[in-house]
N, C-alpha and C positions, 0 to 999 in steps of 0.2 A: 187487632192487636191482641190477640190470645199470644203470637211469638214471643210478643217481649216480655209479655206473663212468665212463658214456660224460660227465659232465656235469664229474666231477673232474679228468677230461685237459687242458681246455684251462685249467681254472683254475690245475692244475699248471704246463701249462706257461708261461702268463702271469707265474707265481711265479718257474718258474728261468732263463726271458730271461735276465733282468738279472743275475741272479749268474752265468751261462753268459757272459753278454758281458764284464762285469767282467772273470773268469779270462780270458777271450780278449785282452781289452785289457793283463791285467797279464803277458801272455807274448809281445806284439808287440813288434819294434824299432820305434825311432823312427823307421823308414824306412818301414815299412809300417803302422804306427798310424793312419794314416786311408786306408786303400786302404776300409773298407765293408764287408769279409770277415768272417764270423764265425769262421769255422776259420782261425787263422793260416797260412800259409804255411810259415811257420818259425819257429819254437817261438824263443826267446832270454830269455834270465835277467839280463838284463841291469840291467832294473828294480827286477827284487827284489835283485842287487846292488846297485843304486843306493842301497836306502832302510836293507840292515844293513848293508854296509861302506863302502857311496860317501861320494858329499859329501851326504846327506843322512840319514845315519847317526845323524848327533850331535841332530839335529831328531828323527828318529822312534824309536828304542830310548830317551828318556828319557822320550818319552810314552807308548811301550809300557807302562813301567815304571810311571810315574804312572797311568794307567790301570789296572792290574792292582792293583795297592796302593788305589787311591783306593775302587774296585769291590768290592773285597772287605772292606774294613775299612767301606764302608758297609753294605755285606750283611749281616755280620753282629752290628753293632751294631743294625739296623732288625728282624730276626728276632728275637732275642734282646729286644728293647724290646719287640716286639710283639707275642710270644708270649706273657710275661708278663700284656700286657695286655688281651689276647684272652681270657688263662685268665679273668679277673677278671670282663670283659663277660659271657662266655656262663657262669661258675657263681656269681657274685654276684649280686644282685638289691642294688640302691643308687638313689636318684631323676637323674635325666638323662643313662641311658644310651643311651638311643635318640640324645637330643642328640649325645652323644660319638658314636658310631659315625656320624652324620646330617653331620656335622662333619669325622669323620675321611674320608667321599668327597666333601664340595664339598672339601676339603685339596687331594685328589690330584689334582683334576680343575680345580685353579687355573692359571691360565696364567700357564708360568714369566716370562714374559718383564715380566709387570706385577711381579716381587720383584727384576729382576736391580739396575734403577738404585738403591734406594735400599739394596739390600746391597752394592753395589760402593760406592756410599760411605761405608756402614759400614764395611766388611770394608778400605777404606785406610785410614780412621781408628784402627781398632784394630790393627792390624797382619797380618790376616788374609788380606788379597790377594798371590795368586798363591803362596798354600799351601796342600799336600794335604790341612789340614785345613779350610780355607778353603772347600774342592769337598765335601768329606766332610758337614760340619754344611747346608748349601743342601741335600744329596743325600738326607741324612733326612727334611728337609721333604718331598721328592716320595715318598722311600719308605717313610715310617713311617706315611702315616695309610692307604695301599694293603694293608699287610702287615698294618694290625690289620684292617679290613675285609675280608680276604681269609682270614687265620685265625681270627678269630672263627665266621668261618659253619664251620671245620671242628670247632674245639672246641665249638661246640653240640652237633654228633651223637655226641658221647663220651656214652657210658653210665656217667651217673655212678655207678652204683651200683659201679662196679668200683673206682674211688677210696674208695669208704666201705669196701669190704669190707677192703680195704690196710688201712684207718682199726683195724679189727675184729680184722685180724688182729698188728696192734701198730706198725704203719709209723706212723711222724710224716710230717706235713701235706705237710714237704718231701719226703721218701721216697714217700710216693705222689703226688704230682705228678712226680718224677722218673724212676721204676719203672713208673707205671701209665698217667699222663697221656699224657704223652711220648713214649712209644712208639706209642702209640695215633695221636695227630696227628702223626706224624715224615710221612709226606706230603702232609700240608698244609702242615707245615713246610717241606718241601723242594721243594714248588710254589711257595711264597711266596718262599723265597731264589733258587728261579729267575728269577721273574718282576722279582724287584728288581735282581740282580744285572744283567740285561738294560736295564731301564730306567736306571739307573746308567751303565751302558758305553754306552748309545746318545744322556747327551746333550751336547748341543752348545752350547745358548743358557748356560747355566751356566760351560762348560769357559772359551769363548771370551771373555767377557764377567770373569769373575772370576778369571783366570792369565793372564800374561805371556808368561815362559820355564819357570820351576825348576818350576811345577806345571800344565804346560800337558799333555791330556790327545791319546791319540788323534784321533778329531773333532776337537778343535779342531787340531793341528798338522796334518792335511791342509791346510787353508785358507793354508798359509804355506811348502808345498812348494812347489819349483822344481824344473828340470827340469835333465837336465847339462849344459846350458849357459843362457844367456841369451837365447838366443835359439828353445828348443824350449819346448812346451807340457811343464808337466810332468805330462799326462795319462797315461800308463802308470806312471808312477812312483805317483801315487793310488790306481791299479786294484788295484799289488800290495801298496799296505799295505791297501785296503779287502779284499784274500784273506786279510791275515794275521791282522789284528783280527777277521774271521769265524770264522776260525778254530775260536780257543775257546768261542763261541758254538756252532757245529755238534757239538765234539765233544762238548760239554756235553749236548747235546742228545740226539746219539745215546747216551752212553753211559746215561745216567738218563731214556731213554725210557719205559720202565715206570714209574717212581714219578711224572712229572711227568704221564702221563695216568690214573693212579691216583688222582695226588691229584685233579688238575681233575675227574675223570669222579665221586670221593666228594664234591666239592661239590656239584656240579651233580644226584644223584641224590637221595644225604639231602636238600639244602636246602630 
């Protein structure tokens, strides 16, 4: 396994260097921003003050709130609906089951840009443009098929005899599902929720096309950042915002690392 460790070092460095570079830019002052040094000679928190309490505050904070609300609601709805759909696909026999899974996989990899133009016209006509619901709905079109596909693989590995045993002991179908099946599928459900949240959190195309000011999320808001003055490039402010929006993702991964790995390996080995 030594050669794996040797190979993993440059891969880890390749993935970490851009993150460390962004962190370095976020704590550089405007005077040293373009000095090309990886380690800042002097740490400055001006960029963070600019986006949290300064002129960019009114642009960044509402966008951060919109991102959290839209992504959490889209994740919750997607996981709940996908859980029932995946249960039906794995548990029941009905015509067209494979077609549903194939369609879900095809929709999940459908180019997002091809949906934007018709959605833009439709959303303006029905009043959903620049609203949180107007983002949640297209996010469901991205995350729900992917969630169904991933979760159905986990549900197929569940020993259904346990559900039948619970029903023999007097549990109803709903009680057997809630008290037996859901706990067994929790690693897969949790893994799906994390992937769904990341998919919505990183979206830029829908956010920049279907919002204006009220429902704009962080990835879209970064495109409208300005520097401390009209003569400064907003590189430092964008780097500070990128670090802040990355923090929740890193915390989620670190806190729930075991569950994520358990869910991913469970689907890989048993699938």
